[in-house]
C-alpha positions as semicolon CSV with decimal commas, in nm:
position;residue;x (nm);y (nm);z (nm)
1;M;-13,300;3,639;14,720
2;Q;-12,970;3,548;14,622
3;T;-12,966;3,463;14,253
4;L;-12,797;3,684;13,939
5;S;-12,949;3,694;13,604
6;A;-12,715;3,642;13,332
7;E;-12,585;3,980;13,281
8;E;-12,463;3,978;13,612
9;K;-12,251;3,715;13,616
10;Q;-12,099;3,856;13,284
11;G;-12,049;4,156;13,493
12;L;-11,900;3,972;13,776
13;V;-11,664;3,755;13,493
14;D;-11,564;4,095;13,306
15;L;-11,479;4,259;13,674
16;I;-11,247;4,021;13,765
17;N;-11,071;4,003;13,462
18;E;-11,022;4,399;13,505
19;V;-10,891;4,394;13,841
20;H;-10,677;4,050;13,832
21;G;-10,646;3,983;13,486
22;Y;-10,718;3,654;13,253
23;D;-10,431;3,391;13,413
24;L;-10,604;3,339;13,731
25;T;-10,591;2,993;13,906
26;F;-10,930;2,828;13,983
27;D;-10,885;2,944;14,348
28;K;-10,709;3,237;14,288
29;F;-11,046;3,291;14,094
30;S;-11,281;3,109;14,344
31;D;-11,120;3,373;14,628
32;A;-11,192;3,656;14,406
33;V;-11,579;3,552;14,308
34;R;-11,624;3,525;14,712
35;G;-11,529;3,834;14,790
36;L;-11,728;3,977;14,566
37;F;-12,066;3,863;14,678
38;D;-11,948;4,001;15,050
39;D;-11,963;4,353;14,881
40;I;-12,335;4,225;14,709
41;P;-12,640;4,265;14,900
42;G;-12,795;3,946;15,004
43;F;-12,496;3,753;14,912
44;E;-12,303;3,793;15,191
45;A;-12,455;3,496;15,342
46;I;-12,460;3,265;15,073
47;P;-12,453;2,945;15,114
48;P;-12,169;2,805;15,078
49;S;-12,305;2,547;14,813
50;K;-12,474;2,784;14,626
51;A;-12,150;2,994;14,636
52;T;-12,025;2,683;14,484
53;R;-12,234;2,617;14,185
54;Y;-12,174;3,002;14,113
55;V;-11,838;2,979;14,116
56;N;-11,805;2,665;13,897
57;Q;-12,019;2,878;13,661
58;L;-11,843;3,194;13,636
59;W;-11,561;2,960;13,616
60;S;-11,689;2,816;13,293
61;Q;-11,726;3,175;13,154
62;Y;-11,383;3,290;13,269
63;H;-11,209;2,987;13,152
64;G;-11,428;2,906;12,899
């Protein structure tokens, strides 16, 4: 199943901050998140609409 807990979402945001910094554009951030999905079992084939929802949620945490 392709779900992430609140802690897992925060962990992804923290990882992106560590690797890429705090000033990514939305497009660069989206690329980084989608790249991480390739490394998470079950997420390598996540439907695009679900991936987009996660990217938007994570962007809010990253940028907010």
